N, C-alpha and C positions, 0 to 999 in steps of 0.2 A: 615154518610159519605157524603162528599160534591162532587159535580159534578166537573170533571176536567175542567180547563179553556182552552181557545182556544190555549194558548201558550203551555200548557201541552199536549194537543191533537196533536199538530203539530208534524210531523215526523222530526227527526233530519236530517239535511242535511249532506251528506257525504262530507268530504273534497276532493277537486280536487287533483288528483295525480300531483306530481311535473312535470312529463313529459308532461302534458297537458297545463301547464302554459306557457305563452309567456315571455321570458326573455327580458325586455325592454332595457337592456344594450347591447343586441346583435342586436337589430333592428336598421338599419341605419336611422339616423335622417336627414331630409332635411336641406340644408344650409339656414341660415336666409336670408330673402329677405327684402331689404329696402322698406318699405311701405310708401306711400305718403298720405294715407287716403282714405276715401270713394270717389271713382270716380275720383281721382286725379292721375296724373303720377309724378313720381319722376324726379327731375331735375338732369341731369348728369353733371359731371365736364366739359365735352366737350361743353355743352350748356352754361355754365357759362363763359368758355374761349371765346366762340364765341361772347358773349355780349360785349367784349372789343372793337370790331370793330363797328364804328359808323353806317356803312351801313348794319350791320347784321339785319336780320328779325327774331324777337324773337316770339316764341309761347306763348300762355297764361300762361302755368305753370312757365316759366322762368320769365315773367313779374310779376306774382303774388309773386314769391319768391323774386325778387328784391325789390318790393315795400312794401312787408309785409302787403298787404291789400287784401281783398277777391276780387274775380273776379267780383261779383255783384257790389261791391263798385266802382271798377275801371270802370265798364261799365256805371254806373250812372254818375260818374264824367266826363267821356268822352262825354256822351250825353249833360251834362250841360256846357261843354267847359273847365273843369278844369283838364283834362288829355289828353295827345296826342291821336289823333284818330288812330284807327287801319287801316291797309291796308287789304282790303278784297281780298283774292286770290281765293275764291270760296264760295259756299253757306254755308259751315261749316268750313271755314278756314280763320282765321284772324291772322295777324302778326303785330308786332310793330317794328319800327326803334329803334335800341339800343341807338343811339345817342339822340333821342328825349326823351326816357325814362330816360337816365342819366341826361340830362339837367333839366327835370322836377324834378327829385330827388334832384338835386343841388339847384334848386329854392325853393323847399320845406324846405330844410335844412337851407337856408339863411333867411327864414321868422322867 
């Protein structure tokens, strides 16, 4: 006679009663949230509309969305003189003139 294996020695697990199960179709699901990615904020339609005014001051997320370049690339290009400089409003607040960004985009498209 052989020794029973670990599987044979294991006690059978009783099934969970139906009343103890959570019905996933009855649990309210949160509404989907538009995510912009790690550490990024989503650009709202209001911000896009505000970018039409030449004097509008645009935050980084709007500028990044308009230019389709990363923030670090735009910062480097600004330091090297190839991108319009930002306007510092505080130690952690930089804005860009919408007209300057649009002119820069048009110049890039013309090249």
